[in-house]
FIKOLZA-1660 file (N, C-alpha, C; in steps of 0.1 Angstrom, whole numbers, plus 5000, padded with zeros to 4 digits):
% residues 204
   i   px   py   pz ch aa at
   1 5009 4988 4999  A  M  N
   1 5000 5000 5000  A  M CA
   1 5009 5012 5000  A  M  C
   2 5007 5022 4991  A  K  N
   2 5014 5034 4990  A  K CA
   2 5012 5042 5001  A  K  C
   3 5021 5049 5007  A  Q  N
   3 5018 5058 5019  A  Q CA
   3 5019 5072 5012  A  Q  C
   4 5010 5080 5019  A  L  N
   4 5007 5095 5015  A  L CA
   4 5020 5102 5022  A  L  C
   5 5024 5112 5016  A  P  N
   5 5035 5121 5021  A  P CA
   5 5030 5127 5033  A  P  C
   6 5040 5130 5042  A  M  N
   6 5036 5136 5056  A  M CA
   6 5030 5150 5054  A  M  C
   7 5035 5157 5043  A  G  N
   7 5031 5170 5041  A  G CA
   7 5016 5170 5038  A  G  C
   8 5012 5162 5029  A  L  N
   8 4999 5160 5024  A  L CA
   8 4988 5156 5035  A  L  C
   9 4994 5147 5044  A  I  N
   9 4987 5143 5057  A  I CA
   9 4983 5156 5065  A  I  C
  10 4994 5163 5068  A  A  N
  10 4992 5175 5075  A  A CA
  10 4981 5185 5070  A  A  C
  11 4983 5187 5057  A  V  N
  11 4971 5195 5050  A  V CA
  11 4958 5190 5051  A  V  C
  12 4956 5177 5049  A  L  N
  12 4944 5171 5051  A  L CA
  12 4938 5172 5065  A  L  C
  13 4946 5172 5075  A  C  N
  13 4943 5173 5090  A  C CA
  13 4938 5186 5092  A  C  C
  14 4945 5197 5087  A  V  N
  14 4941 5211 5089  A  V CA
  14 4928 5212 5083  A  V  C
  15 4925 5209 5071  A  L  N
  15 4913 5210 5064  A  L CA
  15 4902 5203 5072  A  L  C
  16 4905 5191 5078  A  A  N
  16 4894 5185 5085  A  A CA
  16 4891 5192 5098  A  A  C
  17 4901 5196 5105  A  L  N
  17 4899 5205 5117  A  L CA
  17 4891 5218 5114  A  L  C
  18 4895 5224 5103  A  A  N
  18 4887 5236 5099  A  A CA
  18 4874 5234 5095  A  A  C
  19 4869 5223 5092  A  G  N
  19 4855 5220 5089  A  G CA
  19 4847 5218 5102  A  G  C
  20 4855 5214 5114  A  C  N
  20 4849 5212 5126  A  C CA
  20 4849 5225 5134  A  C  C
  21 4854 5237 5130  A  V  N
  21 4854 5248 5138  A  V CA
  21 4841 5254 5140  A  V  C
  22 4836 5257 5151  A  T  N
  22 4824 5264 5153  A  T CA
  22 4826 5278 5147  A  T  C
  23 4815 5282 5139  A  P  N
  23 4816 5296 5133  A  P CA
  23 4812 5305 5144  A  P  C
  24 4818 5318 5140  A  P  N
  24 4816 5329 5152  A  P CA
  24 4801 5332 5155  A  P  C
  25 4800 5335 5168  A  R  N
  25 4786 5336 5172  A  R CA
  25 4783 5350 5177  A  R  C
  26 4770 5354 5172  A  G  N
  26 4767 5368 5176  A  G CA
  26 4759 5367 5188  A  G  C
  27 4762 5377 5197  A  D  N
  27 4756 5379 5210  A  D CA
  27 4746 5390 5210  A  D  C
  28 4732 5387 5213  A  Y  N
  28 4723 5399 5214  A  Y CA
  28 4725 5406 5228  A  Y  C
  29 4725 5419 5228  A  V  N
  29 4726 5427 5240  A  V CA
  29 4713 5435 5242  A  V  C
  30 4710 5439 5254  A  P  N
  30 4698 5448 5256  A  P CA
  30 4701 5461 5247  A  P  C
  31 4690 5465 5241  A  T  N
  31 4691 5478 5234  A  T CA
  31 4691 5490 5241  A  T  C
  32 4690 5489 5255  A  S  N
  32 4690 5499 5265  A  S CA
  32 4705 5503 5266  A  S  C
  33 4714 5495 5264  A  E  N
  33 4729 5496 5266  A  E CA
  33 4735 5505 5257  A  E  C
  34 4744 5515 5260  A  P  N
  34 4750 5524 5251  A  P CA
  34 4756 5516 5238  A  P  C
  35 4762 5505 5240  A  G  N
  35 4768 5497 5228  A  G CA
  35 4782 5505 5226  A  G  C
  36 4788 5502 5214  A  I  N
  36 4802 5507 5211  A  I CA
  36 4800 5521 5208  A  I  C
  37 4808 5529 5215  A  S  N
  37 4807 5544 5213  A  S CA
  37 4814 5549 5201  A  S  C
  38 4809 5560 5196  A  S  N
  38 4815 5566 5185  A  S CA
  38 4811 5581 5184  A  S  C
  39 4819 5589 5177  A  T  N
  39 4815 5604 5176  A  T CA
  39 4803 5605 5168  A  T  C
  40 4801 5596 5160  A  A  N
  40 4790 5598 5150  A  A CA
  40 4776 5594 5158  A  A  C
  41 4765 5597 5152  A  P  N
  41 4752 5594 5159  A  P CA
  41 4751 5580 5162  A  P  C
  42 4745 5574 5172  A  R  N
  42 4743 5561 5175  A  R CA
  42 4728 5559 5180  A  R  C
  43 4722 5548 5179  A  P  N
  43 4708 5546 5182  A  P CA
  43 4707 5550 5196  A  P  C
  44 4715 5547 5206  A  H  N
  44 4713 5552 5219  A  H CA
  44 4712 5566 5222  A  H  C
  45 4719 5572 5214  A  D  N
  45 4718 5589 5214  A  D CA
  45 4703 5592 5211  A  D  C
  46 4697 5586 5202  A  V  N
  46 4684 5589 5197  A  V CA
  46 4675 5587 5208  A  V  C
  47 4676 5574 5216  A  R  N
  47 4668 5570 5225  A  R CA
  47 4666 5580 5236  A  R  C
  48 4680 5584 5241  A  L  N
  48 4680 5594 5252  A  L CA
  48 4674 5607 5249  A  L  C
  49 4676 5612 5237  A  A  N
  49 4670 5625 5232  A  A CA
  49 4655 5624 5233  A  A  C
  50 4650 5612 5226  A  V  N
  50 4635 5611 5225  A  V CA
  50 4628 5610 5239  A  V  C
  51 4635 5602 5247  A  T  N
  51 4629 5600 5260  A  T CA
  51 4628 5615 5267  A  T  C
  52 4637 5623 5267  A  E  N
  52 4637 5635 5273  A  E CA
  52 4627 5644 5266  A  E  C
  53 4626 5642 5252  A  I  N
  53 4615 5651 5245  A  I CA
  53 4602 5649 5249  A  I  C
  54 4599 5636 5249  A  V  N
  54 4585 5632 5251  A  V CA
  54 4582 5636 5265  A  V  C
  55 4590 5632 5273  A  D  N
  55 4587 5635 5288  A  D CA
  55 4585 5652 5290  A  D  C
  56 4593 5658 5283  A  S  N
  56 4591 5674 5284  A  S CA
  56 4577 5677 5278  A  S  C
  57 4574 5671 5268  A  M  N
  57 4562 5674 5259  A  M CA
  57 4548 5673 5269  A  M  C
  58 4548 5662 5277  A  F  N
  58 4538 5660 5286  A  F CA
  58 4538 5664 5299  A  F  C
  59 4550 5667 5303  A  N  N
  59 4553 5672 5318  A  N CA
  59 4553 5687 5319  A  N  C
  60 4561 5694 5310  A  E  N
  60 4564 5707 5310  A  E CA
  60 4553 5715 5303  A  E  C
  61 4548 5709 5292  A  W  N
  61 4536 5715 5285  A  W CA
  61 4525 5703 5284  A  W  C
  62 4515 5706 5293  A  D  N
  62 4504 5695 5294  A  D CA
  62 4495 5696 5283  A  D  C
  63 4494 5685 5274  A  F  N
  63 4484 5685 5261  A  F CA
  63 4470 5684 5268  A  F  C
  64 4467 5677 5278  A  A  N
  64 4453 5677 5283  A  A CA
  64 4448 5690 5286  A  A  C
  65 4455 5700 5291  A  S  N
  65 4449 5713 5294  A  S CA
  65 4449 5722 5281  A  S  C
  66 4455 5718 5271  A  Q  N
  66 4454 5727 5259  A  Q CA
  66 4446 5722 5248  A  Q  C
  67 4440 5709 5249  A  A  N
  67 4432 5704 5237  A  A CA
  67 4419 5705 5237  A  A  C
  68 4413 5712 5247  A  A  N
  68 4398 5716 5247  A  A CA
  68 4389 5702 5248  A  A  C
  69 4394 5694 5256  A  G  N
  69 4386 5681 5256  A  G CA
  69 4387 5671 5244  A  G  C
  70 4395 5672 5236  A  K  N
  70 4396 5664 5224  A  K CA
  70 4413 5661 5223  A  K  C
  71 4415 5649 5217  A  M  N
  71 4428 5644 5215  A  M CA
  71 4434 5653 5203  A  M  C
  72 4444 5659 5206  A  P  N
  72 4452 5669 5196  A  P CA
  72 4458 5661 5185  A  P  C
  73 4459 5665 5173  A  Y  N
  73 4464 5658 5162  A  Y CA
  73 4477 5667 5159  A  Y  C
  74 4489 5660 5156  A  I  N
  74 4502 5666 5153  A  I CA
  74 4505 5664 5140  A  I  C
  75 4511 5673 5131  A  A  N
  75 4516 5672 5120  A  A CA
  75 4531 5672 5120  A  A  C
  76 4538 5662 5116  A  F  N
  76 4553 5663 5116  A  F CA
  76 4558 5668 5103  A  F  C
  77 4565 5679 5103  A  S  N
  77 4570 5686 5090  A  S CA
  77 4585 5683 5087  A  S  C
  78 4592 5676 5095  A  G  N
  78 4606 5672 5091  A  G CA
  78 4616 5677 5103  A  G  C
  79 4628 5672 5099  A  I  N
  79 4640 5675 5107  A  I CA
  79 4650 5681 5100  A  I  C
  80 4656 5693 5101  A  E  N
  80 4665 5700 5096  A  E CA
  80 4680 5694 5101  A  E  C
  81 4687 5688 5092  A  N  N
  81 4700 5682 5098  A  N CA
  81 4711 5691 5094  A  N  C
  82 4716 5698 5104  A  Q  N
  82 4727 5708 5101  A  Q CA
  82 4740 5703 5106  A  Q  C
  83 4742 5689 5107  A  T  N
  83 4754 5684 5109  A  T CA
  83 4761 5675 5097  A  T  C
  84 4774 5673 5098  A  P  N
  84 4780 5664 5087  A  P CA
  84 4776 5650 5088  A  P  C
  85 4768 5645 5097  A  Y  N
  85 4765 5632 5098  A  Y CA
  85 4752 5627 5093  A  Y  C
  86 4751 5615 5090  A  N  N
  86 4738 5610 5084  A  N CA
  86 4728 5606 5096  A  N  C
  87 4720 5615 5101  A  W  N
  87 4710 5610 5111  A  W CA
  87 4698 5603 5104  A  W  C
  88 4694 5593 5110  A  N  N
  88 4682 5586 5104  A  N CA
  88 4670 5593 5111  A  N  C
  89 4664 5602 5103  A  Q  N
  89 4653 5609 5106  A  Q CA
  89 4642 5600 5109  A  Q  C
  90 4640 5591 5100  A  D  N
  90 4627 5583 5102  A  D CA
  90 4628 5576 5116  A  D  C
  91 4639 5573 5121  A  E  N
  91 4641 5566 5134  A  E CA
  91 4637 5576 5144  A  E  C
  92 4641 5588 5143  A  I  N
  92 4639 5598 5154  A  I CA
  92 4624 5601 5155  A  I  C
  93 4618 5602 5142  A  V  N
  93 4603 5606 5142  A  V CA
  93 4595 5593 5146  A  V  C
  94 4599 5580 5142  A  G  N
  94 4593 5569 5147  A  G CA
  94 4593 5568 5162  A  G  C
  95 4605 5569 5169  A  W  N
  95 4604 5568 5183  A  W CA
  95 4596 5578 5190  A  W  C
  96 4596 5591 5184  A  I  N
  96 4588 5602 5191  A  I CA
  96 4573 5598 5189  A  I  C
  97 4568 5594 5177  A  E  N
  97 4555 5589 5173  A  E CA
  97 4551 5579 5183  A  E  C
  98 4558 5568 5183  A  E  N
  98 4555 5557 5193  A  E CA
  98 4552 5561 5206  A  E  C
  99 4562 5569 5212  A  S  N
  99 4561 5572 5226  A  S CA
  99 4549 5582 5228  A  S  C
 100 4546 5590 5219  A  V  N
 100 4534 5600 5221  A  V CA
 100 4522 5593 5219  A  V  C
 101 4520 5584 5210  A  V  N
 101 4508 5577 5207  A  V CA
 101 4505 5568 5219  A  V  C
 102 4515 5562 5226  A  R  N
 102 4513 5552 5235  A  R CA
 102 4508 5558 5248  A  R  C
 103 4510 5572 5249  A  T  N
 103 4503 5578 5261  A  T CA
 103 4490 5578 5260  A  T  C
 104 4484 5579 5248  A  G  N
 104 4469 5579 5247  A  G CA
 104 4465 5595 5248  A  G  C
 105 4473 5604 5248  A  K  N
 105 4471 5618 5250  A  K CA
 105 4472 5626 5237  A  K  C
 106 4478 5621 5227  A  A  N
 106 4479 5629 5215  A  A CA
 106 4481 5619 5204  A  A  C
 107 4480 5622 5192  A  T  N
 107 4483 5614 5182  A  T CA
 107 4488 5621 5168  A  T  C
 108 4493 5615 5159  A  F  N
 108 4500 5622 5146  A  F CA
 108 4492 5620 5135  A  F  C
 109 4490 5630 5127  A  S  N
 109 4482 5629 5114  A  S CA
 109 4492 5623 5103  A  S  C
 110 4486 5614 5096  A  N  N
 110 4493 5608 5085  A  N CA
 110 4490 5614 5071  A  N  C
 111 4481 5626 5071  A  A  N
 111 4477 5632 5060  A  A CA
 111 4483 5646 5060  A  A  C
 112 4497 5646 5058  A  T  N
 112 4503 5658 5059  A  T CA
 112 4510 5664 5047  A  T  C
 113 4509 5656 5036  A  D  N
 113 4517 5659 5023  A  D CA
 113 4505 5668 5014  A  D  C
 114 4507 5681 5012  A  P  N
 114 4496 5688 5004  A  P CA
 114 4497 5683 4990  A  P  C
 115 4507 5677 4985  A  N  N
 115 4509 5671 4971  A  N CA
 115 4502 5658 4971  A  N  C
 116 4498 5652 4983  A  R  N
 116 4492 5639 4983  A  R CA
 116 4500 5628 4976  A  R  C
 117 4513 5629 4977  A  R  N
 117 4522 5619 4971  A  R CA
 117 4531 5611 4980  A  R  C
 118 4536 5619 4991  A  G  N
 118 4547 5615 4999  A  G CA
 118 4544 5604 5009  A  G  C
 119 4552 5594 5010  A  G  N
 119 4551 5586 5021  A  G CA
 119 4539 5579 5025  A  G  C
 120 4536 5580 5039  A  R  N
 120 4523 5576 5044  A  R CA
 120 4511 5584 5039  A  R  C
 121 4513 5597 5037  A  S  N
 121 4502 5605 5032  A  S CA
 121 4498 5600 5019  A  S  C
 122 4508 5596 5010  A  G  N
 122 4503 5593 4996  A  G CA
 122 4496 5579 4996  A  G  C
 123 4500 5570 5005  A  Q  N
 123 4493 5557 5007  A  Q CA
 123 4479 5560 5012  A  Q  C
 124 4478 5569 5022  A  L  N
 124 4464 5572 5028  A  L CA
 124 4455 5578 5017  A  L  C
 125 4459 5588 5009  A  Y  N
 125 4451 5593 5000  A  Y CA
 125 4446 5583 4989  A  Y  C
 126 4456 5575 4986  A  R  N
 126 4452 5565 4975  A  R CA
 126 4442 5555 4980  A  R  C
 127 4444 5552 4992  A  Q  N
 127 4433 5543 4998  A  Q CA
 127 4419 5550 4996  A  Q  C
 128 4418 5562 5002  A  I  N
 128 4405 5569 5000  A  I CA
 128 4401 5572 4988  A  I  C
 129 4409 5574 4977  A  D  N
 129 4406 5576 4964  A  D CA
 129 4400 5562 4958  A  D  C
 130 4406 5551 4963  A  F  N
 130 4402 5538 4958  A  F CA
 130 4387 5536 4962  A  F  C
 131 4384 5540 4973  A  Q  N
 131 4370 5539 4978  A  Q CA
 131 4359 5549 4972  A  Q  C
 132 4362 5556 4961  A  D  N
 132 4355 5566 4956  A  D CA
 132 4341 5560 4950  A  D  C
 133 4330 5568 4951  A  P  N
 133 4317 5562 4947  A  P CA
 133 4317 5557 4934  A  P  C
 134 4326 5561 4923  A  D  N
 134 4325 5555 4910  A  D CA
 134 4333 5543 4909  A  D  C
 135 4339 5537 4919  A  N  N
 135 4347 5524 4918  A  N CA
 135 4337 5513 4922  A  N  C
 136 4334 5506 4911  A  E  N
 136 4323 5495 4912  A  E CA
 136 4328 5483 4919  A  E  C
 137 4341 5483 4922  A  Y  N
 137 4347 5472 4930  A  Y CA
 137 4346 5473 4945  A  Y  C
 138 4342 5485 4949  A  V  N
 138 4340 5487 4964  A  V CA
 138 4326 5487 4969  A  V  C
 139 4324 5480 4978  A  D  N
 139 4310 5481 4984  A  D CA
 139 4308 5496 4991  A  D  C
 140 4300 5503 4985  A  Q  N
 140 4298 5517 4991  A  Q CA
 140 4293 5519 5004  A  Q  C
 141 4286 5508 5009  A  S  N
 141 4280 5509 5023  A  S CA
 141 4292 5508 5034  A  S  C
 142 4304 5503 5029  A  T  N
 142 4316 5502 5038  A  T CA
 142 4326 5512 5034  A  T  C
 143 4324 5520 5024  A  A  N
 143 4334 5530 5019  A  A CA
 143 4335 5543 5027  A  A  C
 144 4348 5546 5028  A  V  N
 144 4350 5559 5036  A  V CA
 144 4348 5570 5027  A  V  C
 145 4340 5580 5032  A  K  N
 145 4337 5592 5025  A  K CA
 145 4346 5601 5025  A  K  C
 146 4349 5609 5015  A  K  N
 146 4359 5621 5014  A  K CA
 146 4355 5632 5024  A  K  C
 147 4364 5639 5029  A  G  N
 147 4360 5651 5039  A  G CA
 147 4361 5647 5053  A  G  C
 148 4364 5635 5057  A  G  N
 148 4364 5630 5071  A  G CA
 148 4378 5633 5077  A  G  C
 149 4388 5636 5070  A  I  N
 149 4402 5636 5076  A  I CA
 149 4403 5648 5086  A  I  C
 150 4406 5645 5099  A  Q  N
 150 4407 5655 5109  A  Q CA
 150 4419 5665 5106  A  Q  C
 151 4419 5677 5105  A  G  N
 151 4430 5686 5104  A  G CA
 151 4439 5685 5117  A  G  C
 152 4451 5688 5116  A  A  N
 152 4462 5687 5126  A  A CA
 152 4458 5700 5134  A  A  C
 153 4461 5699 5147  A  D  N
 153 4461 5711 5156  A  D CA
 153 4475 5717 5157  A  D  C
 154 4485 5710 5157  A  Y  N
 154 4499 5714 5159  A  Y CA
 154 4507 5709 5148  A  Y  C
 155 4521 5717 5146  A  E  N
 155 4529 5712 5138  A  E CA
 155 4542 5710 5146  A  E  C
 156 4550 5698 5143  A  L  N
 156 4561 5696 5150  A  L CA
 156 4573 5696 5140  A  L  C
 157 4584 5704 5144  A  F  N
 157 4594 5706 5134  A  F CA
 157 4607 5704 5143  A  F  C
 158 4618 5699 5137  A  G  N
 158 4630 5697 5143  A  G CA
 158 4643 5700 5136  A  G  C
 159 4653 5702 5145  A  R  N
 159 4666 5707 5140  A  R CA
 159 4676 5700 5147  A  R  C
 160 4687 5695 5140  A  I  N
 160 4699 5689 5147  A  I CA
 160 4711 5698 5143  A  I  C
 161 4720 5701 5153  A  Y  N
 161 4731 5708 5150  A  Y CA
 161 4743 5703 5160  A  Y  C
 162 4755 5705 5156  A  T  N
 162 4766 5699 5162  A  T CA
 162 4776 5711 5164  A  T  C
 163 4785 5707 5173  A  Y  N
 163 4797 5716 5175  A  Y CA
 163 4809 5710 5172  A  Y  C
 164 4820 5716 5169  A  E  N
 164 4833 5711 5165  A  E CA
 164 4839 5701 5177  A  E  C
 165 4842 5689 5171  A  E  N
 165 4848 5679 5180  A  E CA
 165 4861 5684 5187  A  E  C
 166 4864 5681 5200  A  L  N
 166 4875 5685 5208  A  L CA
 166 4883 5673 5211  A  L  C
 167 4895 5674 5210  A  R  N
 167 4904 5661 5213  A  R CA
 167 4914 5666 5224  A  R  C
 168 4915 5656 5234  A  S  N
 168 4925 5658 5245  A  S CA
 168 4931 5645 5247  A  S  C
 169 4944 5643 5243  A  G  N
 169 4949 5630 5245  A  G CA
 169 4941 5619 5237  A  G  C
 170 4939 5608 5242  A  R  N
 170 4930 5598 5235  A  R CA
 170 4916 5600 5237  A  R  C
 171 4911 5610 5242  A  I  N
 171 4897 5613 5243  A  I CA
 171 4891 5623 5233  A  I  C
 172 4880 5621 5226  A  T  N
 172 4874 5630 5217  A  T CA
 172 4861 5632 5223  A  T  C
 173 4858 5645 5223  A  E  N
 173 4844 5650 5229  A  E CA
 173 4835 5654 5216  A  E  C
 174 4823 5648 5215  A  A  N
 174 4813 5652 5206  A  A CA
 174 4801 5658 5211  A  A  C
 175 4797 5667 5206  A  N  N
 175 4784 5674 5211  A  N CA
 175 4774 5676 5201  A  N  C
 176 4761 5673 5203  A  Y  N
 176 4750 5674 5194  A  Y CA
 176 4738 5681 5203  A  Y  C
 177 4731 5687 5195  A  V  N
 177 4718 5693 5201  A  V CA
 177 4706 5688 5193  A  V  C
 178 4696 5682 5198  A  I  N
 178 4684 5680 5190  A  I CA
 178 4673 5690 5196  A  I  C
 179 4668 5697 5186  A  E  N
 179 4659 5707 5190  A  E CA
 179 4645 5705 5183  A  E  C
 180 4634 5706 5192  A  M  N
 180 4621 5702 5186  A  M CA
 180 4611 5714 5190  A  M  C
 181 4603 5719 5179  A  T  N
 181 4595 5730 5182  A  T CA
 181 4580 5726 5177  A  T  C
 182 4571 5728 5188  A  L  N
 182 4558 5725 5184  A  L CA
 182 4549 5739 5183  A  L  C
 183 4543 5741 5172  A  S  N
 183 4536 5753 5167  A  S CA
 183 4521 5750 5169  A  S  C
 184 4513 5760 5172  A  S  N
 184 4499 5761 5170  A  S CA
 184 4495 5763 5155  A  S  C
 185 4488 5754 5149  A  L  N
 185 4483 5758 5136  A  L CA
 185 4471 5768 5136  A  L  C
 186 4465 5770 5147  A  R  N
 186 4455 5779 5148  A  R CA
 186 4460 5794 5149  A  R  C
 187 4470 5795 5157  A  T  N
 187 4476 5810 5159  A  T CA
 187 4489 5812 5153  A  T  C
 188 4497 5800 5149  A  G  N
 188 4510 5802 5143  A  G CA
 188 4521 5803 5154  A  G  C
 189 4517 5805 5167  A  G  N
 189 4527 5805 5178  A  G CA
 189 4533 5793 5183  A  G  C
 190 4544 5795 5189  A  T  N
 190 4552 5784 5194  A  T CA
 190 4547 5781 5209  A  T  C
 191 4541 5769 5210  A  V  N
 191 4535 5765 5222  A  V CA
 191 4544 5756 5231  A  V  C
 192 4555 5751 5226  A  W  N
 192 4564 5743 5234  A  W CA
 192 4576 5741 5225  A  W  C
 193 4587 5740 5232  A  K  N
 193 4602 5740 5225  A  K CA
 193 4610 5732 5236  A  K  C
 194 4619 5723 5229  A  K  N
 194 4628 5715 5238  A  K CA
 194 4641 5714 5231  A  K  C
 195 4652 5717 5237  A  M  N
 195 4666 5716 5232  A  M CA
 195 4673 5705 5241  A  M  C
 196 4677 5694 5234  A  V  N
 196 4683 5683 5241  A  V CA
 196 4697 5682 5237  A  V  C
 197 4707 5685 5246  A  P  N
 197 4721 5684 5243  A  P CA
 197 4726 5669 5245  A  P  C
 198 4734 5665 5236  A  I  N
 198 4741 5652 5238  A  I CA
 198 4756 5653 5238  A  I  C
 199 4762 5650 5249  A  R  N
 199 4777 5650 5250  A  R CA
 199 4783 5637 5252  A  R  C
 200 4792 5633 5244  A  K  N
 200 4799 5620 5245  A  K CA
 200 4814 5622 5246  A  K  C
 201 4821 5614 5254  A  N  N
 201 4835 5613 5254  A  N CA
 201 4839 5600 5248  A  N  C
 202 4846 5600 5237  A  V  N
 202 4849 5587 5230  A  V CA
 202 4864 5584 5232  A  V  C
 203 4869 5573 5236  A  R  N
 203 4883 5571 5239  A  R CA
 203 4887 5563 5226  A  R  C
 204 4899 5567 5222  A  R  N
 204 4906 5562 5210  A  R CA
 204 4916 5552 5214  A  R  C
% end
């Protein structure tokens, strides 16, 4: 019987062992933890800011005393990003909306695009148009009639800006400010405003 060279045997052994190696495992960690720090925006930064914003909205300025006995509707008009970083604005809006709606004290209007095209507004208008009386496919006894959308009472607008990063030794300090303004659509005046600073020291 012909023997295999020792070098070939060694290579085969290495390949066999490599096939038995357990692949890297990912560990799930609580999303409440800060995670790996960075001078760039991180999900934990958004969570901290949103918590403070919503707490302020309902504690410093009480919706219940301002809404004349009805649930106020808020129209969100966007966030102006004045930083060099790519903030996920949909995430910020999503967390604010979820936190506000879950209180049961206010809600957000999804009919906010005057051109009836954008995002959720476009989908909402298309569904209403689909239920038009001329559409023979829709049971008109169940159709939603036009003219029932409730107008928003308030408009919420945001702004994010940052300061120049500072370095000292192996530590870099990053500073952001998330600013939210709530305006009355009836009067045009500012009824509530909150500026949330975020400061992080990141070790290199």
